[in-house]
VEXSE-182474 format. One line per field, with one value per atom (N, C-alpha, C, O, CB): atom name; x, y, z; chain. Coordinates in steps of 0.05 Angstrom, whole numbers, plus 5000, padded with zeros to 4 digits. Glycine has a CB too. Layout:
BEGIN
a c(CA, ...) .
xx c(X, ...) .
yy c(Y, ...) .
zz c(Z, ...) .
c c(A, ...) .
END
This chain:
BEGIN
a c(N, CA, C, O, CB, N, CA, C, O, CB, N, CA, C, O, CB, N, CA, C, O, CB, N, CA, C, O, CB, N, CA, C, O, CB, N, CA, C, O, CB, N, CA, C, O, CB, N, CA, C, O, CB, N, CA, C, O, CB, N, CA, C, O, CB, N, CA, C, O, CB, N, CA, C, O, CB, N, CA, C, O, CB, N, CA, C, O, CB, N, CA, C, O, CB, N, CA, C, O, CB, N, CA, C, O, CB, N, CA, C, O, CB, N, CA, C, O, CB, N, CA, C, O, CB, N, CA, C, O, CB, N, CA, C, O, CB, N, CA, C, O, CB, N, CA, C, O, CB, N, CA, C, O, CB, N, CA, C, O, CB, N, CA, C, O, CB, N, CA, C, O, CB, N, CA, C, O, CB, N, CA, C, O, CB, N, CA, C, O, CB, N, CA, C, O, CB, N, CA, C, O, CB, N, CA, C, O, CB, N, CA, C, O, CB, N, CA, C, O, CB, N, CA, C, O, CB, N, CA, C, O, CB, N, CA, C, O, CB, N, CA, C, O, CB, N, CA, C, O, CB, N, CA, C, O, CB, N, CA, C, O, CB, N, CA, C, O, CB, N, CA, C, O, CB, N, CA, C, O, CB, N, CA, C, O, CB, N, CA, C, O, CB, N, CA, C, O, CB, N, CA, C, O, CB, N, CA, C, O, CB, N, CA, C, O, CB, N, CA, C, O, CB, N, CA, C, O, CB, N, CA, C, O, CB, N, CA, C, O, CB, N, CA, C, O, CB, N, CA, C, O, CB, N, CA, C, O, CB, N, CA, C, O, CB, N, CA, C, O, CB, N, CA, C, O, CB, N, CA, C, O, CB, N, CA, C, O, CB, N, CA, C, O, CB, N, CA, C, O, CB, N, CA, C, O, CB, N, CA, C, O, CB, N, CA, C, O, CB, N, CA, C, O, CB, N, CA, C, O, CB, N, CA, C, O, CB, N, CA, C, O, CB, N, CA, C, O, CB, N, CA, C, O, CB, N, CA, C, O, CB, N, CA, C, O, CB, N, CA, C, O, CB, N, CA, C, O, CB, N, CA, C, O, CB, N, CA, C, O, CB, N, CA, C, O, CB, N, CA, C, O, CB, N, CA, C, O, CB, N, CA, C, O, CB) .
xx c(4266, 4287, 4309, 4318, 4299, 4317, 4338, 4366, 4370, 4337, 4385, 4412, 4429, 4423, 4418, 4451, 4470, 4485, 4494, 4490, 4486, 4502, 4530, 4542, 4501, 4539, 4567, 4570, 4592, 4585, 4549, 4551, 4554, 4546, 4527, 4565, 4571, 4547, 4544, 4596, 4532, 4510, 4490, 4485, 4497, 4479, 4460, 4433, 4432, 4471, 4412, 4386, 4374, 4381, 4369, 4355, 4342, 4323, 4308, 4328, 4324, 4306, 4278, 4277, 4317, 4257, 4230, 4226, 4210, 4208, 4240, 4236, 4249, 4243, 4246, 4266, 4279, 4288, 4304, 4302, 4278, 4284, 4315, 4326, 4268, 4327, 4356, 4374, 4399, 4362, 4364, 4379, 4387, 4370, 4364, 4412, 4422, 4419, 4421, 4451, 4414, 4413, 4440, 4460, 4402, 4441, 4467, 4475, 4488, 4464, 4470, 4478, 4508, 4523, 4466, 4516, 4545, 4554, 4541, 4550, 4575, 4585, 4614, 4629, 4579, 4624, 4653, 4666, 4653, 4661, 4691, 4704, 4711, 4716, 4729, 4710, 4717, 4706, 4706, 4747, 4698, 4693, 4698, 4701, 4663, 4700, 4705, 4680, 4670, 4730, 4671, 4647, 4654, 4670, 4625, 4643, 4648, 4621, 4602, 4662, 4619, 4595, 4593, 4611, 4594, 4569, 4563, 4537, 4522, 4562, 4531, 4506, 4483, 4486, 4507, 4460, 4437, 4432, 4426, 4412, 4434, 4429, 4449, 4444, 4428, 4471, 4493, 4496, 4512, 4519, 4482, 4486, 4479, 4495, 4469, 4457, 4451, 4472, 4480, 4423, 4480, 4501, 4527, 4541, 4505, 4534, 4559, 4558, 4577, 4563, 4534, 4530, 4532, 4545, 4502, 4519, 4520, 4547, 4555, 4501, 4563, 4592, 4608, 4624, 4605, 4604, 4618, 4611, 4628, 4612, 4584, 4574, 4585, 4592, 4544, 4586, 4598, 4626, 4635, 4597, 4640, 4669, 4671, 4693, 4686, 4649, 4649, 4649, 4655, 4672, 4642, 4641, 4613, 4594, 4651, 4611, 4586, 4576, 4590, 4588, 4554, 4544, 4516, 4500, 4544, 4509, 4482, 4464, 4474, 4481, 4438, 4420, 4419, 4427, 4390, 4411, 4411, 4394, 4372, 4400, 4405, 4391, 4385, 4403, 4410, 4359, 4353, 4355, 4343, 4325, 4371, 4375, 4358, 4367, 4406, 4334, 4316, 4325, 4318, 4288, 4342, 4351, 4371, 4377, 4362, 4384, 4404, 4394, 4403, 4423, 4377, 4369, 4391, 4403, 4342, 4395, 4413, 4408, 4395, 4442, 4418, 4417, 4445, 4463, 4402, 4449, 4477, 4478, 4459, 4488, 4500, 4506, 4532, 4549, 4508, 4535, 4557, 4572, 4560, 4547, 4599, 4615, 4641, 4648, 4618, 4657, 4685, 4706, 4701, 4688, 4729, 4750, 4765, 4759, 4770, 4784, 4798, 4813, 4819, 4817, 4818, 4833, 4813, 4821, 4854, 4788, 4768, 4759, 4744, 4780, 4767, 4758, 4729, 4721, 4775, 4712, 4685, 4682, 4693, 4670, 4667, 4665, 4636, 4619, 4678, 4630, 4603, 4602, 4619, 4591, 4583, 4577, 4551, 4531, 4574, 4552, 4530, 4521, 4537, 4538, 4495, 4483, 4463, 4441, 4471, 4469, 4449, 4424, 4425, 4460, 4401, 4375, 4362, 4359, 4356, 4354, 4340, 4313, 4299, 4339, 4305, 4278, 4258, 4263, 4276, 4236, 4215, 4193, 4174, 4205) .
yy c(6838, 6822, 6818, 6838, 6835, 6794, 6789, 6794, 6792, 6761, 6802, 6806, 6795, 6797, 6836, 6784, 6772, 6794, 6813, 6752, 6792, 6812, 6813, 6792, 6807, 6837, 6840, 6837, 6840, 6820, 6832, 6828, 6855, 6876, 6813, 6855, 6879, 6889, 6913, 6876, 6870, 6878, 6894, 6888, 6853, 6913, 6931, 6929, 6924, 6961, 6932, 6930, 6959, 6978, 6914, 6959, 6984, 6993, 6977, 6981, 7018, 7029, 7033, 7040, 7056, 7030, 7034, 7063, 7067, 7027, 7082, 7110, 7118, 7140, 7128, 7102, 7111, 7087, 7071, 7129, 7085, 7064, 7065, 7085, 7066, 7041, 7039, 7050, 7049, 7055, 7060, 7070, 7047, 7030, 7091, 7047, 7027, 7037, 7061, 7019, 7018, 7028, 7037, 7029, 7007, 7052, 7065, 7052, 7066, 7095, 7026, 7012, 7009, 7019, 6984, 6996, 6992, 6969, 6948, 6986, 6971, 6951, 6947, 6966, 6960, 6923, 6918, 6935, 6941, 6887, 6940, 6957, 6943, 6956, 6968, 6916, 6902, 6873, 6860, 6902, 6863, 6834, 6828, 6846, 6827, 6802, 6793, 6778, 6759, 6774, 6787, 6776, 6763, 6773, 6798, 6739, 6724, 6719, 6711, 6697, 6724, 6720, 6690, 6679, 6738, 6679, 6652, 6653, 6673, 6633, 6633, 6631, 6626, 6613, 6608, 6637, 6632, 6603, 6594, 6645, 6587, 6559, 6543, 6520, 6547, 6556, 6542, 6550, 6538, 6547, 6570, 6581, 6561, 6559, 6605, 6546, 6526, 6504, 6495, 6515, 6494, 6473, 6482, 6467, 6463, 6507, 6519, 6520, 6513, 6546, 6529, 6531, 6503, 6499, 6545, 6484, 6456, 6444, 6429, 6438, 6451, 6441, 6452, 6438, 6449, 6479, 6491, 6477, 6470, 6521, 6474, 6461, 6433, 6425, 6461, 6419, 6391, 6391, 6371, 6379, 6413, 6414, 6428, 6434, 6431, 6432, 6442, 6472, 6483, 6431, 6486, 6516, 6524, 6515, 6529, 6542, 6553, 6574, 6595, 6566, 6569, 6585, 6595, 6581, 6568, 6620, 6630, 6618, 6609, 6660, 6618, 6610, 6633, 6655, 6603, 6628, 6650, 6673, 6669, 6640, 6697, 6722, 6736, 6741, 6740, 6743, 6758, 6786, 6798, 6752, 6798, 6828, 6839, 6840, 6836, 6847, 6855, 6880, 6883, 6861, 6897, 6922, 6917, 6935, 6940, 6892, 6887, 6878, 6890, 6866, 6859, 6837, 6815, 6809, 6827, 6803, 6781, 6765, 6774, 6791, 6741, 6723, 6718, 6713, 6697, 6719, 6716, 6698, 6697, 6743, 6683, 6669, 6680, 6689, 6638, 6679, 6691, 6670, 6651, 6714, 6673, 6655, 6668, 6688, 6628, 6656, 6666, 6646, 6622, 6674, 6655, 6636, 6630, 6642, 6647, 6611, 6605, 6628, 6628, 6583, 6648, 6672, 6694, 6716, 6684, 6688, 6708, 6728, 6747, 6723, 6725, 6743, 6738, 6714, 6739, 6758, 6756, 6751, 6766, 6780, 6730, 6723, 6721, 6715, 6696, 6726, 6725, 6711, 6717, 6753, 6694, 6683, 6698, 6697, 6651, 6712, 6729, 6721, 6720, 6760, 6713, 6705, 6725, 6727, 6678, 6738, 6756, 6740, 6718, 6770, 6751, 6738, 6750, 6775, 6739, 6734, 6744, 6752, 6737, 6724, 6776, 6785, 6770, 6766, 6816, 6763, 6749, 6765, 6756, 6725) .
zz c(0760, 0748, 0768, 0780, 0722, 0772, 0791, 0779, 0755, 0802, 0797, 0788, 0810, 0834, 0781, 0801, 0820, 0835, 0822, 0806, 0862, 0876, 0866, 0863, 0906, 0861, 0851, 0822, 0811, 0864, 0808, 0778, 0765, 0777, 0767, 0741, 0728, 0710, 0706, 0712, 0699, 0681, 0697, 0721, 0668, 0685, 0699, 0684, 0660, 0699, 0699, 0688, 0683, 0696, 0707, 0664, 0657, 0680, 0691, 0631, 0686, 0706, 0692, 0668, 0718, 0707, 0695, 0686, 0668, 0716, 0697, 0689, 0664, 0654, 0709, 0651, 0626, 0610, 0619, 0631, 0585, 0568, 0562, 0556, 0541, 0566, 0559, 0581, 0578, 0533, 0603, 0625, 0643, 0650, 0641, 0652, 0670, 0698, 0703, 0664, 0718, 0745, 0754, 0742, 0764, 0775, 0784, 0809, 0826, 0788, 0814, 0838, 0840, 0823, 0840, 0862, 0867, 0850, 0851, 0898, 0835, 0817, 0821, 0828, 0788, 0816, 0817, 0795, 0775, 0814, 0798, 0778, 0752, 0732, 0790, 0752, 0728, 0730, 0751, 0724, 0706, 0702, 0673, 0656, 0711, 0668, 0641, 0630, 0643, 0641, 0607, 0596, 0568, 0552, 0592, 0564, 0539, 0526, 0539, 0544, 0500, 0486, 0477, 0466, 0462, 0482, 0474, 0458, 0460, 0500, 0443, 0428, 0448, 0469, 0406, 0442, 0460, 0465, 0487, 0447, 0443, 0445, 0462, 0470, 0416, 0468, 0483, 0511, 0526, 0469, 0521, 0548, 0570, 0589, 0552, 0568, 0587, 0588, 0610, 0581, 0565, 0564, 0575, 0588, 0535, 0571, 0581, 0612, 0625, 0570, 0622, 0652, 0664, 0685, 0659, 0650, 0661, 0661, 0679, 0644, 0640, 0639, 0662, 0674, 0611, 0667, 0690, 0717, 0734, 0692, 0720, 0745, 0748, 0770, 0746, 0726, 0727, 0737, 0749, 0699, 0732, 0741, 0769, 0778, 0720, 0782, 0809, 0812, 0834, 0823, 0790, 0791, 0798, 0786, 0763, 0818, 0826, 0804, 0800, 0854, 0792, 0770, 0777, 0789, 0742, 0770, 0774, 0754, 0733, 0774, 0759, 0737, 0717, 0724, 0748, 0692, 0673, 0682, 0694, 0646, 0677, 0684, 0657, 0641, 0703, 0653, 0628, 0632, 0650, 0619, 0614, 0614, 0591, 0568, 0611, 0597, 0576, 0561, 0538, 0587, 0574, 0561, 0539, 0523, 0581, 0540, 0519, 0492, 0473, 0529, 0488, 0505, 0504, 0484, 0496, 0528, 0530, 0555, 0574, 0530, 0555, 0578, 0588, 0572, 0572, 0615, 0625, 0649, 0665, 0633, 0652, 0676, 0687, 0672, 0671, 0713, 0727, 0744, 0755, 0745, 0746, 0762, 0767, 0755, 0749, 0785, 0790, 0783, 0786, 0818, 0774, 0769, 0795, 0816, 0747, 0795, 0821, 0833, 0857, 0817, 0817, 0828, 0836, 0843, 0807, 0835, 0844, 0824, 0831, 0867, 0798, 0777, 0772, 0771, 0751, 0769, 0762, 0732, 0716, 0770, 0725, 0697, 0689, 0706, 0691, 0664, 0654, 0627, 0610, 0652, 0622, 0596, 0587, 0601, 0596, 0565, 0558, 0529, 0510, 0559, 0527, 0502, 0492, 0503, 0505, 0470, 0459, 0452, 0440, 0434, 0459, 0454, 0430, 0429, 0479, 0411, 0388, 0395, 0408, 0365, 0386, 0390, 0372, 0348, 0385, 0383, 0367, 0360, 0347, 0380) .
c c(A, A, A, A, A, A, A, A, A, A, A, A, A, A, A, A, A, A, A, A, A, A, A, A, A, A, A, A, A, A, A, A, A, A, A, A, A, A, A, A, A, A, A, A, A, A, A, A, A, A, A, A, A, A, A, A, A, A, A, A, A, A, A, A, A, A, A, A, A, A, A, A, A, A, A, A, A, A, A, A, A, A, A, A, A, A, A, A, A, A, A, A, A, A, A, A, A, A, A, A, A, A, A, A, A, A, A, A, A, A, A, A, A, A, A, A, A, A, A, A, A, A, A, A, A, A, A, A, A, A, A, A, A, A, A, A, A, A, A, A, A, A, A, A, A, A, A, A, A, A, A, A, A, A, A, A, A, A, A, A, A, A, A, A, A, A, A, A, A, A, A, A, A, A, A, A, A, A, A, A, A, A, A, A, A, A, A, A, A, A, A, A, A, A, A, A, A, A, A, A, A, A, A, A, A, A, A, A, A, A, A, A, A, A, A, A, A, A, A, A, A, A, A, A, A, A, A, A, A, A, A, A, A, A, A, A, A, A, A, A, A, A, A, A, A, A, A, A, A, A, A, A, A, A, A, A, A, A, A, A, A, A, A, A, A, A, A, A, A, A, A, A, A, A, A, A, A, A, A, A, A, A, A, A, A, A, A, A, A, A, A, A, A, A, A, A, A, A, A, A, A, A, A, A, A, A, A, A, A, A, A, A, A, A, A, A, A, A, A, A, A, A, A, A, A, A, A, A, A, A, A, A, A, A, A, A, A, A, A, A, A, A, A, A, A, A, A, A, A, A, A, A, A, A, A, A, A, A, A, A, A, A, A, A, A, A, A, A, A, A, A, A, A, A, A, A, A, A, A, A, A, A, A, A, A, A, A, A, A, A, A, A, A, A, A, A, A, A, A, A, A, A, A, A, A, A, A, A, A, A, A, A, A, A, A, A, A, A, A, A, A, A, A, A, A, A, A, A, A, A) .
END
């Protein structure tokens, strides 16, 4: 599973269910919850305004899908959409 360099969300290690990897992480970021159905449109709206946004990253351990971007002041931001289990 891919993760954005510098992103705060952590992925589960194969050795332990629910365990997050212990990689290097920024000390802080701001995450905002959005509906699963809205995450693609939210990312498209940001891109339309010239904001560099990652493609959605699936965090299976949550489960959630996230996109990451920075504001003009350099704050790391995340839109996080909880994914319903099927």
